[in-house]
C-alpha positions in Angstrom: -26.5 3.5 14.5 -23.4 2.7 16.6 -20.6 0.7 14.8 -19.4 -0.6 18.2 -18.1 -4.2 18.2 -20.7 -6.9 18.8 -20.4 -10.7 19.4 -19.5 -12.7 16.4 -22.0 -15.0 14.7 -20.4 -18.2 13.3 -22.7 -17.9 10.3 -21.6 -14.4 9.5 -19.0 -13.7 6.7 -16.2 -11.3 6.5 -15.1 -10.3 3.0 -11.8 -8.7 2.1 -11.1 -7.6 -1.7 -7.8 -6.4 -3.0 -8.0 -5.0 -6.5 -4.5 -5.4 -7.9 -2.7 -4.6 -11.2 -3.3 -8.1 -12.6 -5.7 -9.9 -10.4 -8.5 -9.2 -7.9 -8.1 -11.3 -4.7 -10.8 -12.1 -2.3 -10.6 -13.7 1.2 -13.7 -14.8 3.1 -13.9 -15.9 6.6 -17.2 -17.6 7.9 -16.8 -18.9 11.4 -14.1 -21.5 11.2 -14.3 -21.8 7.4 -12.2 -19.7 5.0 -12.3 -19.4 1.3 -10.4 -17.4 -1.3 -11.2 -16.3 -4.8 -9.1 -14.8 -7.7 -10.2 -13.2 -11.0 -8.5 -11.0 -13.6 -8.8 -7.4 -12.8 -11.2 -5.7 -15.2 -10.0 -2.3 -16.0 -13.0 -1.3 -18.0 -15.1 -1.7 -14.8 -13.3 -2.7 -11.7 -16.5 -3.7 -9.9 -17.0 -6.7 -12.5 -13.7 -8.1 -11.4 -14.7 -7.8 -7.8 -17.9 -9.6 -8.3 -16.3 -12.3 -10.3 -13.7 -12.9 -7.6 -16.3 -12.8 -4.8 -18.4 -15.4 -6.8 -15.4 -17.8 -7.0 -14.8 -17.6 -3.2 -18.6 -18.1 -2.7 -18.4 -21.2 -4.9 -15.6 -22.5 -2.8 -17.9 -22.3 0.2 -20.6 -24.1 -1.8 -22.8 -20.9 -1.6 -24.3 -18.7 -4.2 -23.0 -15.1 -4.5 -26.3 -13.8 -3.2 -26.4 -16.1 -0.1 -22.7 -15.1 0.8 -23.4 -11.4 0.5 -26.6 -11.5 2.6 -24.6 -13.2 5.3 -21.8 -10.7 5.2 -21.2 -8.6 8.2 -18.1 -6.8 7.1 -17.0 -6.0 3.4 -13.8 -4.0 2.8 -12.1 -3.2 -0.4 -8.7 -2.0 -1.5 -8.6 -0.4 -4.8 -5.9 0.7 -7.4 -8.2 3.2 -9.0 -6.5 6.2 -7.4 -3.0 4.8 -8.2 -4.1 4.3 -11.9 -5.5 7.8 -12.1 -2.2 9.4 -11.1 0.0 7.0 -12.9 -1.9 7.5 -16.1 -2.5 11.2 -15.4 -6.2 10.7 -16.2 -8.2 12.5 -13.7 -10.8 15.2 -13.4 -10.7 18.8 -14.9 -9.9 20.7 -11.8 -9.5 24.5 -10.8 -7.3 25.9 -8.1 -7.7 29.0 -6.0 -4.3 30.1 -4.8 -2.9 33.1 -2.9 -2.1 35.9 -5.1 1.5 35.9 -6.3 1.9 32.1 -5.9 0.2 30.6 -9.0 3.4 29.3 -10.5 4.5 27.4 -7.3 2.8 24.4 -8.9 5.2 24.6 -11.9 8.3 25.4 -9.7 7.3 22.3 -7.6 9.3 23.5 -4.6 12.5 23.3 -6.6 15.5 25.4 -6.3 15.8 28.8 -7.8 17.9 27.8 -10.8 15.4 25.0 -11.8 14.7 25.1 -15.5 11.0 25.3 -16.4 11.3 24.9 -20.2 9.8 21.5 -21.0 12.1 21.5 -24.2 15.3 21.6 -22.0 14.1 19.4 -19.1 11.3 17.0 -18.1 9.4 18.9 -15.4 6.8 17.8 -13.1 3.6 17.1 -15.1 0.7 19.4 -15.0 -2.4 18.3 -13.3 -4.4 21.3 -14.4 -4.4 24.0 -17.1 -2.6 27.0 -15.8 -5.5 29.0 -16.8 -7.6 27.1 -14.2 -5.4 28.5 -11.4 -7.0 31.8 -10.2 -5.1 34.1 -7.7 -7.0 35.4 -4.7 -6.0 38.5 -2.8 -5.6 37.1 0.8 -2.7 36.5 3.2 -2.2 35.0 6.6 1.3 34.9 8.2 3.1 31.9 9.7 1.8 32.7 13.1 -1.8 32.6 11.8 -2.4 36.4 12.0 -4.6 37.8 9.0 -2.4 40.4 7.0 -4.9 40.7 4.0 -8.6 39.8 4.6 -10.4 37.4 2.2 -12.8 39.2 -0.2 -15.9 37.0 -0.5 -16.9 38.5 -3.8 -13.5 37.6 -5.3 -13.9 34.1 -4.3 -17.4 33.9 -5.7 -16.5 35.3 -9.1 -13.4 33.2 -9.4 -15.4 30.1 -8.7 -18.1 31.1 -11.2 -15.6 31.4 -14.0 -14.0 28.1 -13.2 -17.2 26.3 -13.2 -19.3 28.1 -15.8 -16.6 29.1 -18.2 -13.8 26.5 -17.6 -16.1 23.6 -16.9 -14.2 22.2 -13.8 -15.7 19.5 -11.7 -13.5 20.1 -8.7 -11.7 23.0 -7.0 -8.7 22.8 -4.7 -8.4 25.8 -2.3 -4.6 26.5 -1.5 -3.8 29.5 0.5 -0.5 30.4 2.2 0.1 29.6 5.8 -3.3 27.8 6.0 -1.6 25.3 8.4 -1.5 28.1 11.0 -5.1 29.2 10.5 -7.5 27.7 8.0 -10.1 30.5 8.3 -9.7 31.7 4.8 -9.7 28.3 3.3 -12.6 27.2 5.1 -14.6 30.4 4.2 -13.7 30.0 0.5 -14.8 26.3 0.5 -18.1 27.4 2.2 -18.7 30.0 -0.5 -18.0 27.6 -3.4 -20.1 24.7 -2.0 -23.1 27.0 -1.3 -23.2 28.2 -5.0 -22.0 25.1 -6.8 -22.9 22.0 -4.7 -22.1 19.7 -7.6 -18.5 20.6 -7.4 -16.1 18.7 -5.3 -14.2 21.2 -3.1 -11.1 20.4 -1.0 -8.7 22.6 0.9 -5.0 22.2 1.7 -5.5 22.6 5.4 -7.9 19.6 5.5 -5.7 17.2 3.7 -2.6 18.1 5.8 -2.3 21.0 8.4 1.5 20.8 8.1 4.2 23.3 7.3 5.3 23.1 3.6 3.3 25.1 1.0 4.0 23.2 -2.3 3.8 19.6 -0.8 0.5 20.7 1.1 -1.0 22.3 -1.9 -0.1 19.5 -4.4 -1.7 17.0 -1.9 -4.9 19.0 -2.1 -4.7 19.2 -5.9 -4.1 15.4 -6.2 -7.2 14.9 -3.9 -9.2 16.9 -6.3 -7.6 15.4 -9.5 -8.6 11.8 -8.5 -12.1 12.4 -7.0 -14.1 11.6 -10.1 -12.4 8.3 -10.8 -12.8 7.3 -7.0 -16.3 8.4 -6.8 -17.4 6.6 -10.0 -15.8 3.3 -8.6 -17.1 3.6 -5.1 -20.7 4.3 -6.2 -20.6 1.6 -8.9 -19.2 -1.0 -6.5 -21.7 -0.2 -3.7 -24.6 -0.3 -6.1 -23.6 -3.6 -7.7 -22.9 -5.3 -4.2 -26.2 -4.1 -2.8 -28.2 -5.3 -6.0 -26.4 -8.7 -5.6 -27.6 -9.1 -2.0 -25.2 -7.1 0.4 -27.2 -5.7 3.2 -24.5 -3.8 5.0 -22.2 -1.0 4.0 -19.0 -1.2 2.1 -15.8 0.1 3.7 -12.7 1.1 1.9 -9.0 0.7 2.9 -6.4 3.4 3.1 -2.8 3.6 2.1 -2.0 4.7 5.8 -3.7 1.4 7.0 -7.0 1.0 8.4 -10.5 1.4 6.8 -12.7 4.4 6.2 -16.4 4.6 5.3 -17.5 5.4 1.8 -18.5 8.9 2.7 -15.1 9.6 4.0 -13.4 8.0 1.0 -15.3 10.3 -1.2 -14.1 13.5 0.8 -10.5 12.2 0.8 -10.0 9.8 -2.2 -6.3 10.3 -2.2 -6.2 8.4 1.1 -7.0 5.2 -0.9 -3.6 5.4 -2.7 -1.4 2.3 -1.9 -4.2 0.6 -0.1 -3.4 -2.9 -1.2 0.3 -3.0 0.0 -0.8 -1.3 3.2 -3.4 -4.2 3.8 -0.6 -6.7 3.3 1.6 -4.8 5.9 -1.3 -5.0 8.4 -1.8 -8.7 7.8 1.9 -9.2 8.2 1.8 -7.3 11.5 -1.1 -9.3 12.8 0.6 -12.6 11.8 3.9 -11.7 13.3 2.3 -10.8 16.5 0.5 -14.2 16.7 3.8 -16.0 15.8 5.9 -14.0 18.4 8.0 -12.2 15.9 8.6 -8.5 16.5 10.8 -7.8 13.5 9.4 -8.7 10.0 10.4 -7.8 6.4 7.5 -8.4 4.2 7.4 -8.8 0.4 4.4 -9.3 -2.0 4.9 -10.3 -5.5 1.8 -10.6 -7.6 1.5 -10.1 -11.4 2.7 -6.6 -11.8 5.1 -5.5 -9.0 7.0 -6.4 -5.9 6.2 -4.5 -2.8 8.2 -4.6 0.3 8.0 -2.9 3.7 9.1 -3.4 7.3 7.5 -4.2 10.7 9.7 -3.2 13.6 8.7 -3.8 17.3 5.2 -4.9 16.0 4.6 -1.6 14.3 4.1 -0.9 10.6 6.5 1.7 9.5 4.9 4.9 7.9 6.4 7.5 5.6 4.9 10.7 6.7 5.5 12.6 3.3 5.2 10.2 0.3 6.6 10.9 -3.1 3.7 10.3 -5.4 5.1 9.7 -8.9 6.9 13.0 -9.3 4.9 14.9 -6.9 6.4 15.6 -3.4 3.4 15.5 -1.1 2.5 15.5 2.6 0.4 12.3 2.3 1.2 9.7 5.0 1.3 6.1 3.8 2.8 2.8 5.0 6.3 2.8 4.0 6.5 0.5 1.0 9.1 0.3 -1.9 7.7 -1.0 -5.1 9.6 -2.4 -8.1 8.4 -3.7 -11.5 8.9 -7.2 -10.7 5.8 -9.4 -11.0 4.7 -12.4 -12.7 3.8 -10.4 -15.8 7.0 -8.3 -15.8 8.6 -8.5 -19.1 12.2 -9.8 -19.8 13.9 -7.7 -22.4 17.4 -6.8 -23.8 18.4 -3.1 -23.7 20.0 -1.3 -26.7 23.4 -1.9 -25.0 22.7 -5.6 -24.8 22.1 -5.5 -21.1 19.4 -8.1 -19.9 16.6 -6.5 -18.0 13.3 -7.5 -16.2 10.5 -4.9 -15.8 9.3 -2.5 -15.1 7.0 -3.0 -18.1 4.3 -5.6 -17.4 2.1 -7.6 -19.7 -0.5 -7.5 -16.9 -3.6 -9.7 -17.3 -4.0 -8.3 -20.9 -2.3 -9.4 -23.1 -0.6 -11.4 -20.2 2.4 -13.8 -20.4 3.0 -15.6 -23.6 1.9 -18.9 -22.0 -1.6 -17.6 -21.5 -2.2 -17.7 -25.3 -4.2 -14.4 -25.0 -2.0 -12.4 -27.5 1.2 -11.8 -25.3 4.4 -11.9 -27.3 6.9 -10.8 -24.8 8.5 -13.2 -22.5 7.7 -12.6 -18.8 8.7 -13.8 -15.4 5.7 -16.4 -15.4 7.0 -17.7 -18.8 10.6 -18.1 -17.2 9.1 -20.0 -14.2 7.2 -22.3 -16.6 10.3 -23.0 -18.7 12.2 -23.7 -15.5 9.5 -26.4 -14.5 8.6 -24.7 -11.4 5.0 -24.0 -12.2 2.6 -26.8 -12.7 1.5 -26.3 -16.3 -1.3 -29.0 -16.1 -3.1 -27.3 -13.1 -2.4 -23.6 -13.2 -4.9 -21.7 -11.0 -6.7 -24.9 -10.3 -7.1 -25.6 -14.1 -9.0 -22.5 -14.8 -6.3 -21.4 -17.3 -4.8 -23.6 -20.0 -1.1 -22.8 -20.4 1.0 -23.1 -23.6 4.6 -23.9 -22.3 6.1 -24.5 -25.7 5.1 -20.9 -26.8 6.5 -19.5 -23.5 9.9 -21.3 -24.1 10.1 -20.3 -27.7 9.5 -16.7 -26.8 12.0 -16.6 -24.1 14.7 -18.1 -26.1 14.0 -15.9 -29.2 13.5 -12.6 -27.6 15.8 -12.9 -24.5 18.1 -15.9 -24.8 19.4 -15.7 -28.4 20.8 -12.1 -28.2 22.7 -13.2 -25.2 23.8 -16.6 -26.6 21.8 -18.4 -24.0 19.9 -21.7 -24.2 16.4 -22.0 -22.5 17.9 -23.0 -19.1 20.4 -20.1 -19.0 17.8 -17.7 -20.2 15.1 -18.6 -17.7 17.8 -18.9 -14.9 19.0 -15.4 -15.8 15.6 -14.1 -15.6 15.2 -15.7 -12.2 18.4 -14.3 -10.9 17.7 -10.7 -12.1 14.4 -10.7 -10.4 16.0 -12.0 -7.2 18.5 -9.2 -7.3 16.0 -6.5 -8.2 13.7 -7.6 -5.2 16.6 -8.0 -2.7 17.8 -4.4 -3.5 14.2 -3.2 -2.9 14.3 -5.0 0.6 17.6 -3.4 1.3 16.0 0.1 0.7 13.4 -0.3 3.4 15.9 -1.9 5.8 19.5 -1.1 5.4 18.9 2.4 4.1 16.7 3.0 7.1 19.3 1.7 9.6 18.0 -1.8 10.0 20.0 -5.1 9.6 18.0 -7.6 7.5 19.7 -10.5 9.3 17.8 -9.5 12.4 14.3 -10.0 10.6 12.1 -12.8 9.5 11.1 -12.5 5.8 7.3 -12.9 5.3 6.7 -13.8 1.7 3.2 -13.7 0.1 1.5 -12.9 -3.2 0.8 -15.4 -5.9 4.5 -15.2 -7.4 6.9 -14.6 -4.5 7.0 -18.1 -2.8 8.8 -19.2 -5.9 11.7 -16.8 -5.2 11.5 -16.1 -1.4 14.3 -18.4 -0.3 16.8 -17.0 -2.8 16.0 -13.3 -1.7 16.3 -14.3 1.9 19.7 -15.8 1.2 20.9 -12.8 -0.7 20.0 -10.7 2.5 21.4 -13.1 5.1 18.0 -14.0 6.4 17.6 -17.6 7.9 13.8 -17.8 8.2 11.1 -17.3 5.6 7.5 -17.6 6.3 4.8 -18.2 3.7 1.6 -17.5 5.1 -1.7 -19.5 4.7 -3.6 -18.2 1.7 -0.5 -16.3 0.6 -1.8 -15.6 -2.8 -4.7 -13.4 -1.3 -2.8 -12.4 1.8 -3.5 -8.7 1.3 -7.1 -9.4 1.0 -6.8 -11.2 4.4 -5.0 -8.2 5.8 -8.0 -6.1 5.1 -10.0 -8.2 7.6 -7.7 -7.6 10.7 -7.7 -3.8 10.6 -9.8 -1.2 12.4 -11.2 2.0 11.2 -8.6 4.8 11.4 -8.2 8.5 11.0 -5.1 10.7 11.3 -4.7 14.5 12.0 -1.4 16.3 11.8 -0.6 19.8 13.1 2.5 22.0 12.7 3.6 23.1 16.2 7.2 24.2 15.7 8.3 24.3 19.3 11.5 23.7 21.1 9.6 22.8 24.4 11.8 25.1 26.3 9.2 26.8 28.6 6.0 26.0 30.4 4.2 28.4 28.0 5.5 26.5 24.9 4.5 23.1 26.3 1.1 24.5 27.2 0.7 25.8 23.6 1.5 22.5 22.1 -0.8 20.6 24.5 -3.6 22.9 23.6 -3.1 22.5 19.8 -2.8 18.8 20.4 -6.2 18.6 22.2 -7.8 20.5 19.4 -6.7 17.9 16.7 -7.7 15.1 19.1 -11.2 16.5 19.5 -11.6 17.1 15.8 -10.3 13.5 14.9 -12.7 11.9 17.5 -15.6 14.0 16.3 -14.9 12.9 12.7 -15.2 9.2 13.8 -18.2 9.9 16.0 -19.9 11.4 13.0 -19.3 8.3 11.0 -21.3 6.3 13.7 -18.6 5.0 16.0 -18.9 4.9 19.8 -16.6 7.5 21.2 -16.0 5.2 24.4 -14.3 2.7 22.0 -12.2 5.1 20.1 -8.2 4.8 20.8 -5.9 7.8 20.5 -2.2 7.3 19.6 0.1 10.2 19.7 3.5 10.9 17.9 5.6 13.9 16.9 8.1 14.8 14.3 11.4 16.0 15.9 14.4 17.6 14.1 17.5 19.4 14.9 16.7 23.2 14.7 17.6 24.3 11.2 17.4 21.0 9.5 14.9 20.2 6.7 14.0 16.6 7.5 12.4 15.2 10.7 12.0 11.8 12.3 8.9 10.5 14.1 9.0 9.4 17.8 6.2 8.2 20.1 4.6 10.5 22.7 3.0 9.6 26.0 -0.7 9.1 25.9 -1.4 12.3 27.8 -0.4 16.0 27.8 3.4 16.6 27.7 5.1 18.0 30.8 8.3 19.6 31.4 9.7 16.4 32.9 9.0 14.5 29.6 11.1 16.8 27.4 14.6 15.3 28.3 13.4 11.9 27.6 11.7 12.9 24.3 14.9 14.4 23.2 16.9 11.3 24.2 14.5 9.2 22.2 15.0 11.4 19.1 18.7 11.2 19.5 18.5 7.3 19.5 16.2 7.2 16.6 18.4 9.7 14.7 21.6 7.6 15.2 19.8 4.3 14.3 18.6 5.9 11.0 21.8 7.7 10.1 24.4 5.9 12.1 26.2 6.0 15.4 27.9 9.3 15.9 25.7 11.3 13.5 23.7 12.9 16.3 24.5 16.5 17.3 24.9 16.5 21.1 23.8 19.9 22.7 22.2 21.2 19.6 18.6 22.4 20.0 15.8 20.2 18.9 12.4 21.2 18.0 9.1 19.4 17.8 7.9 20.1 14.2 4.6 18.4 13.9 2.2 16.8 16.3 0.4 13.6 14.9 -2.8 12.1 16.3 -4.1 8.7 15.0 -7.6 7.7 16.2 -8.9 4.2 15.6 -12.2 2.6 16.2 -12.5 -1.2 16.5 -14.1 -3.6 14.0 -14.9 -7.2 14.6 -12.0 -9.3 13.3 -12.5 -12.9 12.2 -11.2 -15.3 14.7 -7.7 -16.9 14.3 -8.3 -20.7 14.7 -5.1 -22.5 15.7 -4.5 -26.0 14.1 -2.9 -28.5 16.4 -0.1 -30.6 14.9 -1.3 -33.5 12.8 1.5 -34.3 10.4 0.9 -36.1 7.2 3.5 -38.6 6.0 5.7 -37.5 3.2 4.4 -40.0 0.8 0.9 -39.0 1.2 1.7 -35.3 0.5 3.5 -36.2 -2.7 1.6 -35.7 -5.8 4.4 -36.5 -8.4 7.7 -35.4 -9.7 8.8 -32.5 -12.0 12.1 -31.9 -13.8 13.1 -28.4 -12.6 16.0 -26.1 -13.4 17.5 -25.3 -10.0 19.2 -21.9 -10.4 21.5 -22.5 -7.3 22.8 -25.7 -8.9 22.6 -24.5 -12.5 21.3 -27.8 -13.5 18.1 -29.7 -14.1 16.9 -32.2 -11.6 13.9 -34.4 -11.0 12.5 -33.3 -7.8 9.3 -34.1 -5.8 6.1 -32.0 -6.0 3.8 -31.9 -3.0 0.1 -30.9 -2.7 -0.3 -27.9 -0.4 -3.8 -29.0 0.6 -2.3 -32.2 2.1 0.5 -30.4 3.9 -1.2 -30.4 7.4 0.0 -28.7 10.6 3.2 -30.2 11.7 4.2 -31.9 8.4 7.8 -31.4 7.4 9.9 -31.8 4.3 13.4 -31.1 3.1 14.2 -29.6 -0.2 14.7 -29.6 -3.1 11.0 -29.7 -3.6 7.9 -28.0 -5.0 4.7 -27.4 -3.1 1.8 -26.6 -5.3 -1.2 -24.8 -4.2 -4.2 -23.7 -6.3 -2.9 -20.2 -6.7 0.7 -20.2 -5.8 4.0 -22.4 -6.0 6.5 -22.6 -3.3 10.0 -23.5 -4.3 12.0 -25.3 -1.6 15.8 -25.2 -2.5 18.2 -28.0 -1.7 18.8 -28.5 2.0 16.0 -26.0 3.1 13.5 -27.3 5.6 9.8 -26.6 5.1 7.5 -27.1 8.0 3.8 -26.2 8.6 3.0 -24.4 11.9 -0.2 -24.2 14.0 -1.2 -21.0 12.0 -1.0 -23.0 8.7 2.0 -21.0 7.6 4.8 -22.8 5.8 8.1 -22.0 7.6 11.2 -22.4 5.5 14.5 -22.5 7.5 17.7 -22.0 5.8 20.7 -23.6 7.3 23.3 -21.9 5.2 22.9 -18.0 4.4 
């Protein structure tokens, strides 16, 4: 069956589900109708929280869960199951086949020669497998791809037998030296293992990344094997429960690189699911920025557990080609996102030295903030917002949760305020200011540290908690415009619905492009990975005629360790292209590291060639809303006494109903805008206006 785009049916539903650390968020689009749902993430069975959140969204559309699912054309999920497995180091029992003489490379972790490997003297990279499960294989391929020591099939067969039958592993990672140059030995070993042990998950380092760098390539494969069991259990359970509840179509899953993949592909490369939620938010931000006419956007997502921030530059989401996963240096490409422990559930505490801190520890959904009354005893950011008066304690999450504000204030003063000599306002204000500082520093990391000036950007603020802090963060960065998107509390789930299916292939080429023969070699290698990537999508049922190919390359000065990515023409490279490519690299280098840092006349080399292939999926329509402003008095729902951190005083300020804040409506702060699942704080003199996309645009006159 072809997965090509077909005309949209107004009665068809599109469902995006983002499983976060605290909440599971759902966004549904059905014709011109939209609905959102939110439920607590259920760690014992993630699929239960998914179904609960989808049921809430269905009820908001006056539909049953079964009716909604039977009408669903496209269902896509972003999950934290892989993130949790790595964070908690709870994965499968795995084995590793490694080139003879290199078993301890996983312990050295690519570190310097003098690195201490005694855990009593230094905290080393954690072990993902028992050292006895790493079996050395006598084989060798050199950096040019020539076979120096042939692979012995019998040795591989016996090693796999011992790992499976005696050691009880459920997955094997095959990690051979220089497999990026020729994967023939890894491919043969995987074939031998799968033929004799079909129940065992097998992954090879050359399949997860065909790029130079032995340890990072190998550990990427090991992580892929480590998380496979957790991911497969979730993928199968969710698909089974959704189909039992009425879903007729298949379930797609989102990647941390951006873009969807099928369930089959997700089982082959479960590590690709890492960081899917933040990547979906970045995709949604890029889509919205393009519709609004913004080319430069800093994005922020603050939910219950963390604050995630990234950057869109020239309508392109920025990608990190070699992500640090925990303490593991990998070759996994992910959307470039910086995360800090600053969410609604982040705990406010005092260090042993008497220094006030917020996060990274989080109360999560269990036990939750003190105000939830569900067993939490440590004051959180949510408790501080309640104490300040910013949150509506009478209608929190649409009245689905009864809050206990007195308990929140008591815990905040006793555990955080009293050690500092602070009253309730000073304590809650301190928590607010600490959170703003932590988040502003994270934004600087993805902008200033990468050569971008935040003042040239718009700040797109989403997530259930961030709109309460967004303007103060923008002020700290010198940003004059903040955009709070419609449905901001489930914006990442919305981002899932505006993305296509996507696959990426990388290949080390290591060429200075200084001869026709070298250019021809690079083009030949590029065509090989293009053909392989297109074939992978075709095998998933996509129409080859609708597949789009994008090319990039990593360039570096010869002899340097790190490289920078630049775009390539949508065709083979010619000798005439080389000067322009090198000029582009020089410009990117100086933008990243500063004017004058480039090395004029120094030889450059193309290190890696990258191909991204995408297949279109039907996107829900973006329906504009003509201006129809509501008078200020009709939007007002009451007043609240709020501690204003910028004024360091309490004031009675108006509270407005977000549902009545129609396109073209406008107000001037100080004010609170209450939505069912988020709260927007508008500081004094800040103008809030709703645009045709139903975003609330906050304009700061003094930054």
